[in-house]
N, C-alpha and C positions, 0 to 999 in steps of 0.2 A: 313259553318264551315271550319276552317283552320286546317291544320295539322302542325306537328312540323317542317317539311321541309320548308313550306311556311313562318312560323314564322322566322326560321333561315335566309331564303333568304331576308326577310324584314330587319332583323337586320344587315346582311352583307351590304346591300345597304345603310342603314342609316349611319352606321359607316364609310363606304368608302366615303360617301358624306360629312361627318362632321368632318373630321380630315385632318390635313396637313401632317401626317406621311405617309410613304409608306405602302400600304396595300396589295401589291401583294402576300405576304406570309401569309396573315391573314387566319387563319383556325378557325374552330369552338371551338377549345380549346386554342387558343392564349390568354394569360393573358393580356387583353386589357388595364388595368391600369398600371400593372407592366412594360409592354412594352412601356408605354407612348403614346399609341394610343388615349386614352381619358384622360383628366385631370378632376379636380373638376368641372369646368364649363361645360365640356363635359358630366359629370355625371348628372348634374342638367338638362341639355337639353335632355339627354337620358331618364331620368325619365318622363319628359313632353311628349316625343315621345311615351313612353310605355303607359302612361295613356291615351293619345289621340287615339292611334292606336289599342290598345288591350283592352281598356275599363277596366283597372285595377286601383286600388288606392294603392299606396305604403304607408304602415304604417311605423312609426318610427322603429318598431321592424324588418321590412323587410330590412332596410338599413345596411346590413352587407355584407362584401366582398364576401362571398360564393354565394350570389344571383346574383352578377354582374361581377364576375371576368373574364368571357368568354362568348362567344355567346351561348355555350352549357348551362352554368349556367343561363343565362338570359332566355333562352328558357324554361328551367325547371321551373324557377320562374314564368314566364308568365302562363304556363299551370297549375301550382298550384293555382295561383290567379284567373284564369278564365278557369275553366275546360271545358267550352262550346267551346273553341277554338280547342280542340283535337277531332279528328275523332274517333268515337267509333268503 
């Protein structure tokens, strides 16, 4: 089972590897789309990454800004979708 910190670490690594923007100042609450770190194509690839690595399926109703605006938000979204990833 993974804890939230491990999920965040995986998200940080993924975003840093898949953007051309400077990510040295990236924090868990950085607004990744507002700051231009990921764009619409980056979002589509992020969804694929989340589905493959965290065994979740994004429903149309999940595709709202609040679920994906930052690493913190994505981590919370992942743990809501797959509660088995959170240590009890």
